[in-house]
N, C-alpha and C positions, 0 to 999 in steps of 0.2 A: 504494500499500500504506500502510496506517495504521501509523505508528511505534509506537503504543501496543500494537496487536495483535501486532506483531513482538516487542516486549519480553516480553509475556505468554507468547507461544509459545515463546520462547527459555528461559523458566523451566521449561517442560515438557520441551523436547527437549534443551537444554544446548548441543549441538554445532550451530554455525551452518551447517555444510556439510550436515549431515543435514536440518536445517530447509529449506534451499533446495531440496534434492532432493525432500522430501515436498511442499512447496508447488507446485513446478513440475510434478510428476507429477499432483497433484490438479487444477491449473488445466488441464492438457491434458484430464483426464477431464471436467471440467465444460464445457469448450468444445467437446468432441467432439459433443455432442448425441446424442439417441437412446439408449435403454437406461437401466437403473437407475443406473449409475455417474455419469451426467451430471446427476443431480438432487442438490441440496444435502442434506446429512445434518441440517441444522438447519431449524427451522420459520421463524424470523424472519430473513430475509436480504435484506429490502427495501432497495434502493439501495446494495448492496455489490457491489464487483467480484469477479472470480473469485479473485484472490489473497486478498482479505479474507475471503471465504467459507472458503477453505482454511485460513487462519490461525485463524479462529473454530472451525472443526471440530477443529483440533489442540488449542486451549485448552479446548474442552468435552469432550475425551477421545473424540471420535467417530472419530478416526484414531490409530493406534498405529504403533509400529515396534519392531523388535528389532535390536540391534547384534550382528553375528556375533562369535563368540569369536576372539580374536586368537591365532594359533598362531605361536610363535617358529620361524623357519626356521633350519636349520643348513646350513652350506656342506659339501659332501662333501669328504673329506680326500684321496681318490685312492687309498687302500689297497685292495688286491684288485681294482683296475680292470684289465679286460682291454685289453691294447694291440693294435692291429691288427698282423697278421703282416707283417713286412718282406719285400720282394721279394728273392730270393736271386739272386746273380750266379753263374753257373756257368762 
């Protein structure tokens, strides 16, 4: 992987974990062969590896992503919780 391409791609994506996931998914698609997803989205990719092609596609806005909305989770308080019935001894 070209370090310069990684730096440029990080300017677009910002989060390195998201970048890794995007590149790895695209590399799998490029290496799968057959079908439209396995062809590069750029015209000039001579002598580039699959990871460099994926990074170039990100830099040239051929690939995009959306971050999901973060929802704050709340812990249930236990109020109004039904308790299991206890066995009675007669």
